[in-house]
One Martini backbone bead per residue (centre of mass of N, CA, C, O) as a GRO file, in nm:
protein
   80
    1UNK     BB    1   0.056   0.064  -0.019
    2UNK     BB    2   0.297   0.257  -0.008
    3UNK     BB    3   0.367   0.239  -0.311
    4UNK     BB    4   0.113   0.371  -0.418
    5UNK     BB    5   0.156   0.650  -0.282
    6UNK     BB    6   0.432   0.710  -0.406
    7UNK     BB    7   0.348   0.694  -0.700
    8UNK     BB    8   0.129   0.917  -0.689
    9UNK     BB    9   0.313   1.143  -0.590
   10UNK     BB   10   0.503   1.140  -0.836
   11UNK     BB   11   0.286   1.188  -1.047
   12UNK     BB   12   0.190   1.465  -0.945
   13UNK     BB   13   0.461   1.603  -0.963
   14UNK     BB   14   0.502   1.562  -1.269
   15UNK     BB   15   0.246   1.713  -1.356
   16UNK     BB   16   0.321   1.988  -1.235
   17UNK     BB   17   0.580   2.024  -1.398
   18UNK     BB   18   0.451   2.007  -1.678
   19UNK     BB   19   0.262   2.249  -1.645
   20UNK     BB   20   0.477   2.458  -1.589
   21UNK     BB   21   0.634   2.423  -1.855
   22UNK     BB   22   0.399   2.485  -2.042
   23UNK     BB   23   0.348   2.773  -1.938
   24UNK     BB   24   0.630   2.883  -2.002
   25UNK     BB   25   0.614   2.837  -2.310
   26UNK     BB   26   0.363   3.016  -2.359
   27UNK     BB   27   0.500   3.281  -2.257
   28UNK     BB   28   0.738   3.299  -2.464
   29UNK     BB   29   0.603   3.323  -2.743
   30UNK     BB   30   0.449   3.597  -2.714
   31UNK     BB   31   0.696   3.765  -2.639
   32UNK     BB   32   0.829   3.741  -2.919
   33UNK     BB   33   0.592   3.864  -3.085
   34UNK     BB   34   0.580   4.145  -2.926
   35UNK     BB   35   0.866   4.268  -2.991
   36UNK     BB   36   0.794   4.288  -3.342
   37UNK     BB   37   0.518   4.393  -3.493
   38UNK     BB   38   0.614   4.628  -3.674
   39UNK     BB   39   0.814   4.472  -3.846
   40UNK     BB   40   0.612   4.265  -3.955
   41UNK     BB   41   0.425   4.472  -4.090
   42UNK     BB   42   0.633   4.590  -4.285
   43UNK     BB   43   0.699   4.325  -4.429
   44UNK     BB   44   0.412   4.263  -4.529
   45UNK     BB   45   0.374   4.523  -4.692
   46UNK     BB   46   0.613   4.482  -4.885
   47UNK     BB   47   0.516   4.209  -4.996
   48UNK     BB   48   0.244   4.310  -5.106
   49UNK     BB   49   0.357   4.520  -5.303
   50UNK     BB   50   0.519   4.321  -5.472
   51UNK     BB   51   0.280   4.143  -5.556
   52UNK     BB   52   0.116   4.367  -5.693
   53UNK     BB   53   0.327   4.439  -5.906
   54UNK     BB   54   0.334   4.158  -6.038
   55UNK     BB   55   0.037   4.147  -6.116
   56UNK     BB   56   0.034   4.398  -6.294
   57UNK     BB   57   0.251   4.312  -6.494
   58UNK     BB   58   0.102   4.056  -6.593
   59UNK     BB   59  -0.148   4.195  -6.691
   60UNK     BB   60  -0.014   4.387  -6.903
   61UNK     BB   61   0.109   4.157  -7.074
   62UNK     BB   62  -0.184   4.040  -7.157
   63UNK     BB   63  -0.329   4.314  -7.262
   64UNK     BB   64  -0.072   4.443  -7.378
   65UNK     BB   65   0.172   4.516  -7.638
   66UNK     BB   66   0.265   4.803  -7.529
   67UNK     BB   67   0.354   5.086  -7.356
   68UNK     BB   68   0.123   5.269  -7.457
   69UNK     BB   69  -0.111   5.089  -7.363
   70UNK     BB   70  -0.034   5.081  -7.068
   71UNK     BB   71  -0.058   5.386  -7.017
   72UNK     BB   72  -0.357   5.410  -7.099
   73UNK     BB   73  -0.471   5.216  -6.886
   74UNK     BB   74  -0.360   5.363  -6.637
   75UNK     BB   75  -0.504   5.633  -6.691
   76UNK     BB   76  -0.793   5.521  -6.674
   77UNK     BB   77  -0.765   5.413  -6.383
   78UNK     BB   78  -0.704   5.694  -6.246
   79UNK     BB   79  -0.979   5.834  -6.317
   80UNK     BB   80  -1.145   5.624  -6.132
   0.00000   0.00000   0.00000
């Protein structure tokens, strides 16, 4: 009977340690994310601008045959 109590006590102790470690890990991850949200936002914005530029370039390659047509399409778009 003594062995059963000792085993249960060790098991509870191990579970408490595991919970504590898990909570510590959860606290570390958000702290790293909070450290530079502005930098991440700037990087996402730059990446989105680059993607938009690539999409526009591909669009104009398929729609227009030369630079004059591209300029005319862009001018019409800016008027709206």
